[in-house]
ZADOZA-482814 format. One record per residue (C-alpha): residue number from 1; residue in one letter; x, y, z. Coordinates in steps of 0.2 Angstrom, whole numbers, always signed. Each point is the difference from the previous one (the first is absolute). Example, Ala and Ser with C-alpha at 12.3 -4.5 7.8 and 13.67 -1.06 7.14 Angstrom:
! ZADOZA-482814
 num residu     x     y     z
   1      a   +62   -22   +39
   2      s    +6   +17    -3
//
This chain:
! ZADOZA-482814
 num residu     x     y     z
   1      m    +0    +0    +0
   2      h   +15   +12    +2
   3      r    +3    +0   -18
   4      a   -17    +8    -3
   5      v    +3   +15   +12
   6      p   +11   +10   -13
   7      i   -13    -4   -14
   8      f   -14    +6   +12
   9      a   +10   +16    +4
  10      a    +4    +4   -19
  11      f   -19    -2    -4
  12      a    -4   +12   +16
  13      l   +12   +14    -4
  14      a    -6    +1   -19
  15      p    -7   +17    -4
  16      a   -18    +1    +0
  17      a    -1   +10   -16
  18      s    +8   -15   -10
  19      a   -11   -13    +7
  20      q    -7    -6   -16
  21      t    +6   -18    +0
  22      a    -3   -13   +14
  23      i    +9   -16    +2
  24      t    -6   -14   +11
  25      l    +8   -17    +5
  26      m   -13   -13    +8
  27      q    +5   -17    +7
  28      d   -11   -14    +7
  29      n    +8   -14    +9
  30      d    -7   -15   +10
  31      e   +17    -2    +9
  32      w    -5   +16    +9
  33      a   -14    -9    +8
  34      h   +10   -16    +3
  35      t    -7   -11   -14
  36      e    +6    -6   -17
  37      r   -16    -7    -9
  38      e   -12    +6   -13
  39      y    +2   +19    -4
  40      a   +18    +0    +3
  41      s    +5   +18    -6
  42      g    -4   +14   -10
  43      s   +10   +14    -6
  44      q    -5   +17   -11
  45      l   +10   +14    -6
  46      s   -10   +15    -5
  47      v    +4   +16    -8
  48      v   -13   +13    -5
  49      s    +0   +18    -5
  50      r   -12   +14    -2
  51      d   +10    +6   -15
  52      w    -3   -17    -8
  53      g   -18    +3    +2
  54      k    +0   +15   -10
  55      a    +5   -10   -15
  56      d   -11    -1   -15
  57      w    -2   -19    +2
  58      a    -4    +2   +18
  59      q   -13   +14    -3
  60      i    -9   -12   -14
  61      a    +0   -15   +11
  62      a    -8   +11   +14
  63      r   -14    +5   -11
  64      w    -3   -18    -4
  65      l    +1    -8   +17
  66      p   -14    +0   +11
  67      g    +3   +10   +16
  68      i   +14   +11    -5
  69      e    -1   +17    -8
  70      p   +13    +9    -8
  71      d    -1   +16    +9
  72      e    +2   -12   +16
  73      g   +17    +0   +10
  74      l    +6   -12   -13
  75      s   +16   -12    +2
  76      a    +7   -13   -11
  77      g   +15   -12    +2
  78      f    +4   -18    +1
  79      s    +5   -14   +12
  80      a    +9   -16    +0
  81      g    -6   -14   +11
  82      h    +4   -18    +7
  83      y   -10   -13   +10
  84      a    +4   -16    +6
  85      y   -12   -14    +6
  86      v    +5   -17    +9
  87      p    -9   -15    +8
  88      e    +0    -2   +19
  89      d   +12   -15    -2
  90      i   +15    +8    -8
  91      s   +11   -15    +4
  92      a   -10   -12   -12
  93      t    +9    -3   -17
  94      a   -15   -10    -8
  95      p   -15    +9    -6
  96      i   -14    +3   +14
  97      p   -18    -2    -7
  98      d    -9    +8   +14
  99      a   +11   +15    +2
 100      r    +3   +16   -11
 101      s   +14    -2   -13
 102      y   +16   +10    +1
 103      a    -2   +16   -11
 104      g    +9   +16    -5
 105      w    -8   +16    -8
 106      l   +11   +13    -7
 107      h    -6   +14    -9
 108      v    +0   +18    -5
 109      s   -15   +12    +1
 110      g    -6   +16    -7
 111      l    -9   +12   +12
 112      l   -12   +14    -1
 113      i    -6    +9   +15
 114      g   -13   +13    +3
 115      e    +0    +9   +16
 116      g   -13   +13    +6
 117      p    -4    +7   +17
 118      r    -8   -15    +7
 119      r    +1   -14   -14
 120      l   +14   -10    -7
 121      d    -2   -10   -15
 122      t   +14   -12    -6
 123      w    +1   -10   -16
 124      k   +14   -13    -2
 125      l    +4   -11   -15
 126      d   +12   -15    +5
 127      v    +9    -9   -13
 128      g   +13   -15    +4
 129      v    +5   -18    +2
 130      i    -6   -13   +12
 131      g   +12   -16    +2
 132      p   +18    -3    -1
 133      s    +4   +14   -11
 134      s    -6   +11   +15
 135      r   +16    -4    +8
 136      t    -9    -2   +17
 137      k   +10   -16    +5
 138      q   +16   +10    -1
 139      m    -7   +16    +8
 140      v    -6   -10   +15
 141      e   +15    -9    +3
 142      v   +10   +16    +0
 143      f   -12    +7   +13
 144      h    +1   -16   +10
 145      d   +20    +0    -1
 146      i    -1   +18    +8
 147      f   -12    -5   +14
 148      n    +4   -17    +3
 149      g   -17    -6    -7
 150      r    -4   -19    -2
 151      d    +3    -9   -16
 152      m   -15    -1   -12
 153      n    +3   -18    -9
 154      g   -16    +0   -13
 155      w    +4   +13   -12
 156      a    +0   -14   -14
 157      n   -19    +0    +3
 158      q    -4   +18    -3
 159      i   -13    +7   -12
 160      t    +7    -1   -18
 161      d    +5   +16   -10
 162      r   -15   +10    -7
 163      l    -2   +19    -4
 164      g   -11   +10   +11
 165      a   -11   +15    +0
 166      n   -12    +9   +11
 167      l    -9   +16    +1
 168      t    -4    +8   +17
 169      w   -11   +14    +6
 170      e    -1    +7   +17
 171      r    -9   +14    +8
 172      r    +2    +7   +18
 173      w    -8   +14    +8
 174      r    +6   +11   +14
 175      n   -11    +6   +14
 176      l   +10   +11   +12
 177      v    -8    +4   +18
 178      p   +11   +11   +11
 179      v    +2    -5   +18
 180      s   +11   +11   +11
 181      g   +18    +6    +2
 182      g    +3    -1   -18
 183      l    -6   -18    -2
 184      s   -13    -6   -12
 185      l   -10   -16    -5
 186      d    -1    -6   -17
 187      i   -14   -13    -4
 188      s    +5    -6   -17
 189      p   -10   -14   -10
 190      a    +7    -7   -17
 191      v    -7   -11   -14
 192      g    +9    -8   -14
 193      v    +0   -13   -14
 194      e   +12    -9   -11
 195      a    +0   -12   -15
 196      g   +11    -9   -10
 197      n    +7   -17    -2
 198      v   +10    +2   +17
 199      s   -13    +4   +12
 200      t   -19    +5    -2
 201      a    -7    +7   +16
 202      a   -10   +15    +8
 203      n    +5    +8   +16
 204      a    -8   +11   +14
 205      g    +9    +7   +15
 206      l    +0   +12   +15
 207      t   +16   +10    +7
 208      v    -1   +10   +16
 209      r   +15   +11    +3
 210      i    +3   +11   +15
 211      g   +15   +13    +1
 212      s    +7   +15    -8
 213      n    +1    +8   -17
 214      l   -13   -14    -6
 215      d    -4   +12   -15
 216      a   +18    -3    -7
 217      d    -4   -17    -7
 218      f   -14   -13    -2
 219      g    +8   -13   +12
 220      a   +14   -11    -2
 221      p    +4    -8   -17
 222      r    +0   -19    +0
 223      a    +8   -13   -12
 224      g   -17    -9    -1
 225      a   -19    +5    -2
 226      l    -7   +16    +7
 227      g   +14   +10    +5
 228      g    +1   +20    +2
 229      s   +10   +12   -10
 230      l   +17    -3    -9
 231      s    +4   +19    +4
 232      r    -1   +11   +15
 233      q    -2   +19    +0
 234      n   +14   +10   +10
 235      r    -3    +5   +17
 236      p   +12    +8   +12
 237      g    +8    -9   +14
 238      w    -5   -17    +7
 239      s   -16    -8    +0
 240      a    -7   -18    +3
 241      y   -17   -10    +0
 242      a    -5   -17    +4
 243      f   -13   -10   -11
 244      i   -11   -15    +1
 245      s    -8    -7   -16
 246      a   -11   -14    -4
 247      n    -4    -6   -18
 248      a   -10   -13    -9
 249      r    +3    -9   -16
 250      y   -10   -10   -12
 251      q   +12   -10   -10
 252      a    -7    -7   -16
 253      y   +17    -6    -8
 254      d   +16    -2    +8
 255      i   +14    -7   -11
 256      f   +11    -6   +15
 257      l   -14   -10    +7
 258      d   -11    -5   -15
 259      e   +15    -5   -11
 260      p   +10   -16    +7
 261      g   +19    +0    -1
 262      g   +12   -11    -9
 263      d    +0    -6   -18
 264      d   -15    -5   -10
 265      g    -3   -19    +0
 266      d    +7    -3   +18
 267      p   -10   -13    +8
 268      v    +1   +10   +17
 269      r    +1   +20    -1
 270      a    +2   +12   +14
 271      g   -15    +9    +5
 272      s   -12   -12   -11
 273      a   -11    -6   +14
 274      i    -4   +17   +10
 275      t   -17    +8    +0
 276      r    -3   +17    +5
 277      g   -14   +12    +4
 278      k    -2   +17   -10
 279      t    +1   +11   +16
 280      r   +14    +5   +12
 281      n    +3   +15   +11
 282      e   +16    +8    +8
 283      a    +3   +12   +14
 284      s   +15   +12    +3
 285      l    +8   +10   +14
 286      g   +15   +11    -3
 287      a    +8   +17    +1
 288      v    +7   +14   -11
 289      i   +14   +13    +6
 290      a    +3   +15   -12
 291      y   +11   +14    -2
 292      g    -4   +12   -14
 293      s    -5   -11   -15
 294      a    +9   -15    +6
 295      r    -8   -14    +9
 296      l    +4   -17    +8
 297      t   -13   -13    +4
 298      f    -2   -15   +10
 299      a   -14   -12    +0
 300      m    -6   -18    +5
 301      t   -14    -9   -11
 302      e   -10   -15    +4
 303      e   -11    -7   -14
 304      s   -12   -14    +0
 305      k    +4   -17   -10
 306      r    +1    +1   -17
 307      y    -5   -18    -3
 308      d    -8   -14   +10
 309      q   +16   -11    +3
 310      q    +9   +15    +6
 311      s    +5    -4   +19
 312      e    -3   +17    +7
 313      r    -2   +19    -3
 314      q   +15    +8    -9
 315      r   +11   +14    +9
 316      f   +13   +12    -7
 317      g    +8   +16    +3
 318      e    +1   +15   -12
 319      v   +13   +13    +0
 320      t    -1   +16   -12
 321      l   +13   +14    -3
 322      g    -5   +14   -12
 323      g    +2   +19    -4
 324      s    +0   +13   -12
 325      f   +12   +11    -8
//
């Protein structure tokens, strides 16, 4: 964490007048919740800019996409993401038919964001690869070597290579209520939908924040669904807030659960015997520390089982570092 301090300071000391571009690094990992199973890790690096939002292509897209107006605070950008999924029994080398497949998802994304005084709309198009070409096995091994994690022996049974594309829209509302002493409360509902050959789902959630300078952003960004804003308006000095959120999700299709792993024609394939319901939920508790336009987020999330054979609920930690310049 000491390595993040100079980066945080650099963001914090950037002049407010030039704060047109925001960079955000997000990391989820179940190691921080002392587990090694299911959703193992998720990382995302995002760059968004108000200047890019003024480009002709962004203005044209804003006229066509529902929920975004060209004259709003329009930002455009890109991100790169990587996600890893493993079964609970990572010591097994043979396929496990009643457990999820090993899988990796590596993608780049285009972002278009419309921000108003009380509403945030985000459109995101992900394009990438699922399977061995995502290099997930190698990335996980590097991380486990650094943190002395256990060996994962079943990568030969991962979902085979395929291209992935997904389109996501999310809307979040901000409702600020002054409390006292410079503190305020924000009750922030959110909805979202996504469609593609990776995931087809609908989301709804509620985040409650309490702290100072809540009008500087729409909450902490997340590597998963229904996050806050990727940029933060500059505010003098230090500020902080705590938040709690609850989200519900209807998952019509999930390639990581609905597609068995291993080569076609295998008599036994990882994940081939699992069953699942369509709905799940999650809850998060966290805190944000900010200085100027820089912010650091810590959170813990617990979600319901994603499929019937999963032994227990999933837990993972989240860390986010970002700022504008």
